[in-house]
KOLMI-293307 format. One record per residue (C-alpha): z, x, y; residue in one letter. Coordinates in steps of 0.25 Angstrom, whole numbers, plus 2048, in hexadecimal, padded with zeros to 3 digits. Layout:
ZXYA...
This chain:
F68ACCB67MF75AC6B60MF73AC3B52VF7BAB7B4DTF82AB6B3FMF78AABB3BSF6CAB3B3EQF72ABFB36VF75AB5B2ARF67AB0B2BEF61ABEB2BEF6AAC2B1FTF65AB5B17QF57AB8B1ATF58AC6B14QF61AC2B08YF5BAB7B00RF65AB6AF5GF6AABCAE9IF5EAC2AE1SF5DAC3AD2RF5FAD1ACCGF6BAD4AD5TF7AAD4AD0PF7DAC9ADATF72AC0AD4YF78AC3AC6TF86ABFACBRF81AB3AD2AF79AADAC6VF85AB0ABDLF8FAA9AC6AF86A9DAC7IF83A9DAB8LF92A9EAB6AF94A92AC0AF8BA89AB8GF91A8DAABLF9FA8AAB0AF9CA7DAB7TF94A76AACFF9DA7CAA1NFA9A75AA8AFA1A68AACLF9EA65A9DYFA9A6BA96CFAEA5EA90TFA1A58A8BQFA0A5EA7EAFAFA5AA7CLFADA4CA7ELFAEA47A6FPFBAA4FA6DTFC1A4BA7AIFBEA3CA76TFC4A3EA69EFD0A46A6DEFD4A3EA79LFD0A30A72NFC7A2CA7DIFB9A26A7ESFACA2FA7FPFAAA29A8DSFB8A2EA91QFB6A3CA8CSFA8A3CA93AFAFA3AAA0LFB4A49A9FTFA5A4CAA1VFA2A41AABSFAEA43AB4AFAAA52AB6GF9BA4FAB8TF9EA43AC1GFA7A4AACAMF9EA56ACBLF93A4CACFAF9CA47ADALFA0A54AE0CF93A5CADFIF8EA57AECVF9BA5AAF4PF9BA68AEDAF8DA6BAF2SF91A67B00IF9DA6FB00LF95A7BAFBSF8DA7AB08EF99A7DB10KFA2A86B08FF97A8EB00GF92A8DAF2RF9AA98AECSFA8A92AF1KFA4A84AEBVF9FA8AADELFABA92ADCIFB5A88AE0TFAFA7DAD8SFADA84ACBLFBBA8BACCSFC3A7EACELFBAA77AC3AFBEA82AB9IFCDA81ABCIFCCA72AB9VFC4A75AACGFD0A7EAA8LFDAA72AAAIFD1A68AA2LFD6A6CA94PFE4A69A97FFE3A5BA9CVFEBA51A94PFE2A45A94NFD3A40A96IFD6A3AAA4AFDAA47AAALFCFA4EAA3LFC5A45AA9IFCBA47AB7AFCBA56AB6LFBDA56AB1RFB9A4EABDGFC0A58AC6LFB9A63ABFQFACA5DAC1GFAFA5BAD0AFB2A6AAD1LFA6A6FAC9LF9DA67AD3AF9DA73ADCGF95A7CAD2TF88A74ACFPF89A70ADEAF87A7EAE3VF83A88AD8AF74A85ADAMF76A86AE9TF7DA93AE8WF71A99AE0LF67A93AEASF6EA99AF6EF72AA7AF0EF67AABAE6IF5AAB0AEBNF4FAA5AEAPF46AADAE1KF51AAEAD7DF58AA0AD9LF50A9AACDGF56AA4AC3HF64AA3AC8AF63A93AC8MF5EA94ABAGF6AA9CAB6IF74A92ABDYF6DA86AB6IF6EA8DAA8AF7DA8FAABGF7EA80AAENF78A7DAA0TF7FA87A98VF8DA84A9FGF8BA75A9BGF88A7AA8DLF94A83A8DMF9DA77A92GF99A70A86RF98A7BA7BMFA5A82A7EIFAFA77A7DPFA7A71A71AFA8A7EA6AGFB7A80A6DLFB9A72A67LFB7A78A59EFC3A81A5AIFCCA7AA64TFD1A6EA6BHFC8A67A76WFD1A6BA81QFD0A7AA7DNFC1A78A7CAFC1A73A8ALFC9A7FA8FLFBFA88A89GFB4A82A91SFBCA83A9DSFBFA91A9BLFB0A94A9AAFAEA8DAA7AFB9A96AADLFB2AA3AA8IFA5A9FAAEFFACA9AABBGFB3AA8ABCIFA5AAFABAIF9FAA6AC5MFAAAA9ACFVFA9AB8ACCAF9AABAACDLF96AB0AD8LF90AB8AE4PF94AB5AF2AF8BAACAF9QF82AB2B04KF78AA7B08LF81A9BB09FF81A94B16QF8CA89B19PF86A7CB1DKF8DA72B26KF8FA66B1DIF8FA57B22TF91A4BB19LF87A44B21RF7CA4EB1EHF80A4FB0FEF80A40B0DLF72A3FB15AF6CA4AB0CAF70A43AFFMF6CA35B04TF5FA3BB07AF5DA40AF9HF60A33AF3WF55A2CAFCTF4BA35AF6NF46A2DAE9PF43A3AAE1RF50A40AE4LF58A33AE1AF50A32AD3LF53A41AD0LF62A3EAD3FF61A32AC9AF5AA3BABFVF67A45AC0AF70A39ABEFF69A33AB2MF65A3FAABAF73A47AABIF7AA39AA8GF72A38A9BCF73A46A97FF82A47A99VF84A39A92SF7DA3FA85LF84A4CA85YF92A45A87NF91A3CA7BYF87A42A71LF92A4BA6CGF9AA3EA67FF8DA3AA5FRF8BA48A59MF99A48A54IF9AA3AA4FKF8CA38A4AEF87A46A46FF95A4CA42GF94A58A4BLFA0A60A4FSFA4A62A5EEF9FA70A5EVF91A6BA59LF91A60A63VF94A6BA6DGF88A73A69AF7FA67A6CVF81A6BA7BFF78A77A78LF6DA6DA7BMF70A71A89YF68A7DA87LF5CA75A85SF5FA71A94GF60A7FA98TF52A81A93WF4CA74A98SF51A76AA6SF49A82AA7IF3CA7BAA1QF3EA70AAAAF37A77AB5GF2BA7AAADKF2AA6BAA9LF2BA66AB7RF1FA70ABBQF17A6BAAFKF1AA5CAB1LF1FA5AABFGF2DA56AC3NF2CA47AC0GF24A47AB2PF2EA52AAEAF3AA4AAB1AF34A3EAAAIF31A46A9DFF3FA4CA9DLF45A3EA9EAF3CA39A92IF41A45A8AIF50A40A8DMF4CA32A89LF46A36A7CLF51A3FA79SF5BA33A7AVF53A2CA70VF54A38A66GF63A38A69LF64A2AA64SF60A2EA56IF6CA31A4DNF67A3EA48NF6EA4CA4CLF61A54A4DWF5AA49A55TF66A48A5ETF66A58A61IF57A58A63IF58A4CA6DSF64A52A74LF5CA5FA76FF50A58A7CAF59A4FA85FF61A5BA8ATF55A63A8DAF4EA57A94AF5BA54A9DFF5CA63AA2FF4EA64AA5AF4EA57AACLF5BA5BAB4HF54A68AB8SF47A61ABCSF4FA57AC5AF58A61ACBSF4CA69ACFGF44A5DAD4WF50A5AADEIF4DA67AE5GF3EA64AE6LF40A56AECIF4CA59AF5AF46A62B00TF53A61B09TF61A61B06NF5FA66AF8RF6DA69AF5AF71A5BAF8EF66A56AEEAF6AA60AE3SF79A5BAE5SF75A4DAE4MF6DA4FAD7YF79A56AD1LF82A4BAD6FF79A41ACECF78A4AAC2YF87A4CAC0YF8AA3DAC4LF80A39AB9GF87A42AAFSF94A3CAB2SF91A2DAB4VF86A2BAA9IF8EA35AA0GF9AA2DAA1WF94A1FAA0AF8CA23A94SF99A25A8DGF9CA16A8DFF8EA13A86IF91A1EA7CFFA0A19A79TF9CA0AA77HF8EA0BA72MF86A11A67SF7FA1EA68WF72A17A69TF76A0FA75IF7BA1BA7BFF6DA22A7AMF67A15A7FAF70A16A8BWF6BA24A8DLF5DA20A8BGF5EA15A95AF63A1FA9FLF58A29A9CIF4EA1EA9ELF53A1CAACGF52A2BAAELF44A2BAA9LF41A20AB3GF46A28ABEIF3EA34ABATF31A2BAB9IF34A26AC8TF37A34ACCLF29A39AC7AF22A2DACDAF28A31ADBLF25A3FAD9EF16A3CAD5KF15A32AE1RF1AA3DAEBRF10A48AE5LF05A3EAE6DF09A3BAF5AF09A4AAF8SEFCA4CAF2SEF5A42AFATEFAA48B07K
């Protein structure tokens, strides 16, 4: 009997379930994806800690300087779905390597641009190129890592994202103490280059990827179907609102800490160490969901964010730091909960559901983060906090609606 190539492939994949923990290949894989996360989020947020300095040096408004962050996250949002679709045809590794390599090259050009307009434009280009990494890194792990070891590998990647974002703020903030902001930006870009080289050198070849025939009609139908599911649509709104408030706070808090509390740029950069509370809370989020349920946990975390904004309104440094710690921990736990909830609700076309969640996530970072600059520039800190509080009240309303829909679904299931 003649055996076809597809039968041989199916038999091979039945025997081989992916890269297993404890093997050299597994170590290479997780280190490569960790490096990808470190490089990506280091590059994406490399100007955020520099915003007060850029504003002063270039004689522009805070909202203009914040566009160096919003342009990157906005273009990433617009390109994350196309990048995910391209990876279905050309392979995860090709998209991952090409995306990150080109983004790093753009990052190395950034310190030499002569004006803010070109800096914003290149940050937008960099964000568009970076989109391929978050779009496919988790999918690469899901396909290539043995299912029993996937949780461990995914945890390392998420930790890399958090630490990469932290480094993107800390490296340039620290270098500001000894050099000009362009050199500080160059130092951050060189760090991204090192991590990018590590990723390319270590990333194992794909063995389980199967190219998929892509049609625009199918992808649009899948995404539209997700938006018609009320619970998924509300989770997309959670992503948009939560990250928008988070980025708005971190974009402009540095200005307040320098002006009101007299902190230096390096001490303001140290504030980003609060991200480590997010690393911890993301891990704890699973336990919270198991104890309270998805809906009540989301409501609880939104309330923590709202109370934290009240604390941030008080003109006291220690109250500000404690409130920022609570706000950051609550945000990352909410993001972890919401992104995990997506996979439970979307039983089909999960890649498209995750891509749509990330699209809304980074779009919120860009749009709300930029719009908040106008409030900050033209109003008082109290009004700015009231603006964020109003947004979080909306977020709280969304989580309450989500919890009610979830309870109704569970009640309906129990009566069947």
